matplotlib code that plots the C-alpha trace (Angstrom):
import matplotlib.pyplot as plt

x = [0.0, 1.7, 0.2, -0.3, 2.0, 0.6, -0.6, 3.1, 4.1, 3.1, 5.2, 8.2, 7.8, 7.9, 11.0, 12.5, 11.9, 13.3, 16.5, 16.8, 16.5, 19.3, 21.4, 20.7, 21.6, 25.0, 25.6, 25.0, 27.2, 24.5, 25.2, 26.2, 23.7, 20.8, 21.9, 22.1, 18.6, 17.2, 19.1, 17.7, 14.1, 14.5, 15.8, 12.9, 10.5, 12.1, 11.9, 8.2, 7.7, 9.8, 7.6, 4.4, 5.7, 6.7, 3.2, 1.6, 4.0, 3.2, -0.5, -0.5, 2.3, 3.4, -0.2, -1.1, 1.9, 1.1, -2.5, -1.2, 1.2, 4.2, 5.1, 8.5, 10.3, 8.4, 9.1, 12.8, 12.9, 11.1, 13.5, 16.5, 14.9, 14.2, 17.8, 19.1, 16.6, 17.7, 21.4]
y = [0.0, 3.2, 6.7, 8.9, 12.0, 13.7, 16.7, 17.4, 17.8, 21.5, 22.2, 20.4, 22.3, 25.6, 24.4, 23.4, 26.9, 28.4, 26.4, 27.4, 31.0, 30.5, 29.2, 32.4, 34.4, 32.6, 33.1, 36.8, 37.0, 38.3, 39.3, 36.2, 36.9, 37.1, 33.7, 32.2, 33.5, 31.8, 28.6, 28.6, 29.1, 26.3, 23.9, 24.8, 24.2, 20.8, 20.0, 20.7, 18.3, 15.7, 16.1, 15.7, 12.5, 11.2, 12.1, 10.1, 7.2, 7.2, 7.5, 4.8, 2.3, 2.5, 2.5, -0.4, -2.4, -1.7, -2.8, -6.1, -6.4, -6.0, -2.5, -3.0, -3.2, -0.2, 1.9, 1.0, 2.0, 5.3, 6.0, 5.5, 7.9, 10.5, 10.3, 11.0, 13.8, 15.7, 15.1]
z = [0.0, -1.2, -0.6, -3.6, -3.7, -6.8, -4.8, -4.0, -7.6, -7.9, -4.8, -6.3, -9.5, -7.6, -5.8, -9.1, -10.5, -7.3, -7.7, -11.4, -10.2, -7.7, -10.5, -12.5, -9.4, -9.2, -12.9, -12.6, -9.5, -7.2, -3.6, -1.5, 1.2, -1.3, -2.7, 0.8, 1.6, -1.5, -0.8, 2.8, 1.4, -1.1, 1.6, 3.9, 1.1, 0.4, 4.2, 4.1, 1.2, 3.1, 6.1, 4.0, 2.5, 6.0, 7.3, 4.5, 5.2, 8.9, 8.3, 5.6, 5.6, 9.2, 10.5, 8.3, 9.5, 13.1, 12.6, 11.2, 14.1, 11.9, 13.0, 14.5, 11.2, 9.7, 12.9, 12.8, 9.1, 9.9, 12.7, 10.4, 7.9, 10.6, 11.8, 8.3, 7.9, 11.0, 10.5]

ax = plt.figure().add_subplot(projection="3d")
ax.plot(x, y, z, "-o")
ax.set_aspect("equal")
plt.show()
């Protein structure tokens, strides 16, 4: 059972455009602080998408595994993923 993520595609496309804009800023040698601010905004936007996917995973796959008494493996997998996310 895999949750659908199609509602995240518009957000990812906006982030993609934002990253292209950052590339143009670098090409035109814009002020470093302006570039850093845009990089920070893009990273935060990606973090929000990551959290949305994690939420769907928890509410779908992990909940389903727990209901079938097979949650330990999914929870361990989720914890590894969360560890990588916050690193």
